[in-house]
N, C-alpha and C positions, 0 to 999 in steps of 0.2 A: 503492498500498500502505498511506502514511500515514492517511489517511480511514479506513483497518482500526485502527488502530496506537492511532487518535484515538475510534474509535468501541466499542471492543474497555476503553479503559479506563474511557467512559466508563459502562459497561452493564456491565464482568464484575459487578459486587457484584447486580444487581438481579435478572440472570441466575442466581445460584447461591446467592441466597433465595429464590428460586423457585423451581428446584430442593430446596431443602430442604424445602419445604414438599412439593413434592410422593415427596420419598424419606423424608424424614426421619432422616439422616443422612451429617453432614457431609462424611465423607470421599469418599460418596459423590458428595455434592451437588457437588464438585470437581470429579471423571470425567467429571461428565455437561454440566456447565458445561465444562470442558476440547474434550469431546469434540462439542458442539455449536458454539464458536467455531472447529475447525479445521474443520467439517464448512461453517463459516460461510464465512471463510476456503479452503475451497476453491473457494467458489461466488460468492466476491466480484468477482468479472469480468461477472457476471450481473447486478446489480444495477444494475438501472435508475433504480426511483426511491429513491432514500434517505430519508424520509417511510417507506416500506415492512419500514423497516428493523429496527424491534423487535418485528413481525407476526413475520415472517421469522426470527429471532433464537427469538422465542415455537415456533412452530412446529415448529424445527428439536429444538428445550427439551424439545418434549411427543414428537414422534416419538424421541429419542433415547432418554428415558425407557422408554415404555408398549413399545420394544424391546428397554431391560435388564428390565425387569419379567418379562417374557415366559423367559425364563432357567431354567432349571431352579436353576443353582449361586445364586442370587441367593434364593430362598425359603429355602435350604437355610440361610444366612446369616446370623447372629443376634448383630448391632452394636447396639449401645447408645451412642444418640449424648443429645448433653447441651445444653442453649442453653448460649450462652454468659451467664456473668456479668451478670450489670448491679447498676446499685446499685439497694440495696434503699432502698425506705421504703416507710413504713401502704400506699402508693394504689399503690406498685407491686410492691409483693409479693403486693396482692391482683391487678393485671394477671396479674402473669407466672402466676401460680397456675392463675386464665385461660386462658392462653392455650400456657402449658401441657400439660390437661390437653384441652386443644383441639386444642394439634397430633397428642399419641397417641392420640386418640380419632379425627382426619381418618386417621391410620398404620392403623385397623382396619380404612377403607376398601375395595378392593377398587382397583388402578391406574386402570382406566379413569375408576369412580367419583369418585375424586380430581383428578386431569388434568379432567376436568370443575367441581369445582367451583371448582380455584383457577381456571381460563381465567373462569368464569361473575361470583366476586365477590368473583376478587383481584387479576386484571386488569379485572373491570368490562367483561369482554367479553356482544353480543351474542348471542343462540340462532348466528345465522347464524353470526359472527364467528367461535367456538369449534366451529362444525359444521367450518369450511372447517381451521381450525388441527388439529383432529384429524381429519380425514377420515373425518369421519359423514355421517349423517343429523340433520340440524333435527329429528327425531322421538330420534335417537338421541339427542341432548344433553339433553332433555325429560325424555326414562325414563328416563340417567343422573341427571340434578337429582335427581328427584321419588325414585329408589331413596337415592341418598344424603344427601337430603338428611332421610328417613324413617329410615335406619338409626343417623344421628347423632344424633336427635332420640328413639332408643329406647337407645344410647349413654345418652347423660346423661342419661335419667330413672336408665341403670342406676345409675348416676355416681354419682348425687344421691343413692338409695337406699345406696350402702352407703355413702357416705358419714356420711349422717343415723345408718347404725345404729356407726356407729364402724367400721367396717375400716379 
């Protein structure tokens, strides 16, 4: 069990940040992270390849998130999440604004499309690994990625227009 404690200490922040990207709420991200590590602890005795722990943990997190996202009470809950404070400089302000805009637009996507984009572009997984993590076909990953990117482009265009008009 010492190996689990070491793994937990080393990876909890990475899992928590990924969970936040998925759900957009730090409190929910904490819940997802906790549930993920509880599932990992319960399956720890089955781990044969320590090199596959990150992939197994990511798969657990994605499945926990998608399961929670299907719950009706989550859809009714209106939580507000704010990004943590960052030291503001001229460069940081612009990049922070872009990150905040992107995070906001990312949460406009359906949960499955959001999960596909995070796997593909945040975790840099290929199509096959993303399909395995999400337990779907490679064609589904491709179509969900295409739809998600198209919707993000449309949302970015709308945001640029709204910002240009002073709204």
